[in-house]
C-alpha positions in Angstrom: -0.1 0.0 0.0 1.4 3.5 -0.9 2.8 5.6 2.0 0.6 8.4 3.0 1.5 12.0 3.7 1.8 12.5 7.4 1.7 15.4 9.9 5.1 16.7 11.1 3.6 19.5 13.4 0.1 21.1 13.3 -0.1 22.7 9.9 3.0 20.9 8.4 2.7 17.8 6.4 5.6 15.7 5.0 5.2 13.7 1.7 6.7 10.2 1.2 10.2 10.4 -0.6 9.9 11.1 -4.2 11.8 9.0 -6.8 11.8 11.8 -9.3 13.8 13.8 -7.1 16.2 11.1 -5.9 14.3 10.3 -2.8 13.7 13.8 -1.5 11.0 14.7 0.9 8.5 17.5 0.1 6.5 19.3 2.7 3.1 21.4 2.8 2.7 24.3 5.1 -1.0 25.1 5.7 -1.1 28.8 6.9 -4.6 30.2 7.0 -5.5 30.6 3.3 -1.9 30.2 2.1 -0.6 26.7 1.2 3.1 26.6 0.7 4.6 23.4 -1.0 8.3 23.0 -0.4 9.8 21.0 -3.2 7.9 18.6 -5.3 6.2 15.4 -4.1 5.5 12.5 -6.4 3.0 13.5 -8.8 0.5 10.6 -8.3 -3.2 10.5 -7.9 -2.9 10.2 -4.1 -0.8 13.3 -3.7 -2.9 15.2 -6.2 -6.0 14.4 -4.3 -4.4 15.1 -0.9 -3.5 18.6 -2.2 -6.9 19.4 -3.9 -8.6 18.3 -0.6 -6.6 20.9 1.3 -7.3 23.7 -1.1 -4.5 23.4 -3.5 -1.2 25.2 -3.5 -0.5 29.0 -3.2 3.3 28.8 -3.5 5.7 26.2 -4.7 9.1 26.9 -3.3 12.1 25.0 -4.9 14.9 24.7 -2.5 17.6 23.5 -5.0 17.8 22.2 -8.6 17.5 18.7 -7.4 14.0 19.4 -5.9 12.3 20.6 -9.2 10.4 17.4 -10.0 7.0 18.0 -11.7 6.9 21.8 -11.2 5.1 22.4 -14.5 2.4 19.9 -13.8 1.8 21.2 -10.2 1.7 24.9 -11.5 -0.9 23.9 -14.2 -3.0 22.0 -11.7 -3.3 24.7 -9.0 -2.2 27.9 -10.7 0.4 28.3 -8.0 3.3 30.8 -7.9 6.6 29.2 -8.2 9.7 30.6 -6.3 13.3 29.7 -7.0 16.6 31.4 -6.3 17.5 33.4 -9.4 20.6 31.4 -10.4 18.6 28.3 -11.0 15.5 29.8 -12.7 17.1 28.9 -16.1 16.2 25.4 -15.3 12.5 26.2 -15.6 12.5 28.0 -19.0 8.9 27.4 -19.9 7.3 28.5 -16.7 6.5 31.8 -15.2 8.5 31.9 -12.0 9.4 34.3 -9.2 13.0 34.7 -8.4 15.0 36.2 -5.5 18.6 37.0 -4.6 19.2 36.7 -1.0 15.7 36.6 0.7 12.1 36.4 -0.2 9.1 36.9 2.4 6.2 34.8 1.5 3.9 35.6 4.4 4.4 37.4 7.8 5.6 33.9 9.1 7.5 32.6 6.1 10.6 33.5 4.3 13.0 31.9 2.0 16.7 32.4 2.6 19.5 31.9 0.0 22.0 29.2 1.4 24.4 28.5 -1.5 26.8 25.6 -1.4 25.0 22.4 -2.1 23.9 24.1 -5.5 24.3 27.6 -6.6 20.7 28.5 -5.9 20.2 26.2 -2.7 17.9 27.9 -0.2 16.0 27.2 3.0 12.5 28.1 4.1 12.1 29.5 7.6 8.6 29.2 9.3 8.4 31.0 12.5 5.6 29.0 14.1 6.5 26.2 16.7 9.6 28.0 18.0 11.0 28.3 14.4 11.1 25.5 11.7 13.8 25.4 8.9 13.0 23.5 5.9 16.5 22.9 4.8 16.3 21.1 1.4 19.7 19.3 0.9 21.7 22.1 2.6 21.5 20.2 5.9 20.7 16.5 6.1 20.4 14.1 9.1 23.4 11.8 9.4 23.3 8.2 10.7 22.5 9.6 14.2 19.7 11.7 12.8 21.7 14.8 13.6 21.7 17.8 11.0 25.0 18.1 9.0 26.1 19.4 5.6 27.0 16.6 3.3 29.9 17.1 0.8 29.6 15.0 -2.3 31.3 14.8 -5.7 28.3 16.9 -7.0 28.6 19.6 -4.3 28.8 23.0 -6.0 31.0 24.9 -3.4 31.9 23.4 -0.1 33.3 26.5 1.6 30.2 28.5 0.6 28.0 25.8 2.1 29.9 26.1 5.4 29.6 29.8 5.3 25.9 29.5 4.8 25.6 27.5 8.1 27.6 30.3 9.8 25.1 32.8 8.4 22.1 30.8 9.8 23.8 30.5 13.2 24.2 34.3 13.3 20.6 34.9 12.1 18.8 32.6 14.6 19.0 31.5 18.2 17.9 28.6 20.4 14.8 30.6 20.8 14.1 31.2 17.2 15.1 27.8 15.5 13.7 24.7 17.2 13.2 22.3 14.4 14.7 21.3 11.0 12.6 19.5 8.4 15.3 18.1 6.1 14.6 17.5 2.3 16.2 14.0 2.2 17.6 11.1 4.3 14.4 11.3 6.4 14.8 7.6 7.0 17.7 8.4 9.4 15.2 10.2 11.7 13.9 6.7 12.6 10.3 7.6 13.0 10.7 11.2 14.3 8.8 13.8 12.3 11.6 16.5 12.4 14.9 17.3 14.1 14.5 19.0 17.3 16.9 21.2 19.2 18.0 22.4 15.9 20.0 25.4 16.8 22.0 23.6 19.5 22.9 20.8 17.1 24.1 23.3 14.5 26.1 25.3 16.9 28.0 22.2 18.1 29.2 21.5 14.5 33.0 21.8 14.1 32.8 23.9 11.0 36.6 24.3 10.6 37.0 20.5 10.7 34.2 20.1 8.1 36.1 22.4 5.7 38.9 19.9 5.6 36.5 16.9 5.1 36.8 14.6 2.1 33.8 14.3 -0.2 31.4 11.4 0.3 31.3 9.7 -3.1 
């Protein structure tokens, strides 16, 4: 039986990993009349019905080039606005998209922040409810212990920039404003948890200098 989307926190839903985006996890934030889809879930009948039953999609936020999936089909189905960082908008040449450089505010409680490194236009969505939730795309992923880390691979665009992006997040937030991370992949390493809690404390404990010297994971 296909896996169902499930609640992470009130108003936040996680979709099952999507093969079209190499096993990435998409999320839906239901904020009053605004529905924000973070990356693309599998475009099957179950997910289409799920989204229709919740009033469709207002915004589709693409956190990195690997999260594109069926953007065109989703926009056609719901007439939603698509947001992607300006350096990766060329990957959607047939669509009308909204772009941003450093930041973009979607609602009073939601904004997208450019965090380059994993890809040139990698970004995170910050949602201020529940003590602060960061939808990290592939910028930060859970490791085998379920802790948030940057992951350097042979496809990483610019590793030092990715480390600097973490430094900027640490300067921007605090333990009081960043409680959870909802990663965009590797969610199986959370072992049944819906999100990574104590997010800021985990990030501040990273040895960023040592990470800069780390070898890529092939």
